[in-house]
C-alpha positions in Angstrom: 11.8 154.4 52.7 13.9 155.8 49.8 16.4 158.6 50.8 16.3 161.9 48.9 19.3 164.2 48.5 19.8 167.8 47.3 22.4 169.0 44.9 25.1 169.0 47.7 24.3 165.3 48.5 22.7 166.4 51.9 19.9 164.1 53.0 16.8 166.2 52.8 14.0 163.7 53.1 12.4 160.3 52.4 10.1 159.0 49.8 7.7 156.3 51.0 8.0 152.8 49.5 4.7 153.2 47.7 5.9 156.5 46.3 2.9 158.4 47.6 4.3 160.4 50.5 7.4 162.5 51.2 8.8 163.1 54.6 11.5 165.5 55.9 14.5 164.2 57.9 12.5 164.6 61.1 9.8 162.3 59.6 7.2 165.1 59.3 4.8 164.5 56.3 5.6 167.4 54.0 4.3 166.4 50.5 2.2 163.8 48.7 2.4 162.4 45.2 -0.9 162.4 43.2 -1.9 159.7 40.8 -0.5 161.7 37.9 2.9 161.9 39.7 2.5 165.5 40.6 4.0 166.5 43.9 1.9 168.7 46.3 3.0 170.5 49.5 0.9 169.4 52.4 0.9 172.7 54.4 0.6 175.2 51.5 -1.4 172.9 49.2 0.6 174.1 46.2 2.1 172.2 43.3 5.8 171.6 43.7 6.7 169.6 40.6 6.6 165.9 39.5 8.1 162.6 40.6 10.3 160.8 38.0 11.5 157.5 39.2 12.9 158.3 42.7 13.8 161.9 41.7 11.7 165.0 42.1 11.7 167.7 39.4 10.4 171.2 40.1 7.7 172.9 38.1 10.4 174.2 35.7 11.6 170.6 34.9 14.8 170.8 36.8 15.9 168.2 39.4 15.1 169.3 42.9 15.8 166.2 44.9 17.4 162.9 43.7 18.3 159.4 44.7 21.2 157.4 43.2 18.8 154.7 41.9 17.4 157.1 39.3 19.6 158.9 36.7 19.5 162.7 37.1 18.1 164.5 34.1 16.1 167.7 33.4 13.2 168.3 31.0 11.2 171.1 29.7 8.6 172.5 32.1 5.8 169.9 32.7 2.1 170.8 32.3 0.5 172.2 35.4 -1.9 169.6 36.8 -5.5 170.5 37.3 -6.5 171.4 40.9 -9.0 169.0 42.3 -12.5 170.5 42.6 -14.7 170.2 45.7 -17.4 167.6 45.1 -21.0 168.7 45.0 -23.1 168.2 48.1 -25.4 165.3 47.4 -29.2 165.6 47.6 -30.8 164.5 50.8 -32.5 161.1 50.3 -36.1 160.5 51.2 -36.9 159.6 54.8 -36.8 155.8 54.9 -39.4 153.7 56.7 -38.5 152.7 60.3 -37.1 149.1 60.2 -38.7 146.3 62.2 -37.3 146.6 65.7 -36.5 150.3 65.3 -33.3 152.2 64.8 -30.1 151.8 66.7 -29.6 154.1 69.7 -25.9 154.7 68.7 -25.0 157.7 66.7 
């Protein structure tokens, strides 16, 4: 786990080793990192910013949380990522033939 600090050098959370999940200091899962490095809040399902190295920049491009392993820098506001869409419900397949010996009784 990689520690994350705020501007006052207070420990505010942890970034998982695979850089896909963010936890608060009580180890509650609070955010996840999508494949495009965008950071999303777990509870509110809103976009918070982007992951750059071990630092997190907010949606205005300013550093929000940082780690000493990555230099601190700000950028112009990043592009807002697309919100994932709900997949279509698939068509129901045709009823298959009963296999030899019948179907399992487990559900």
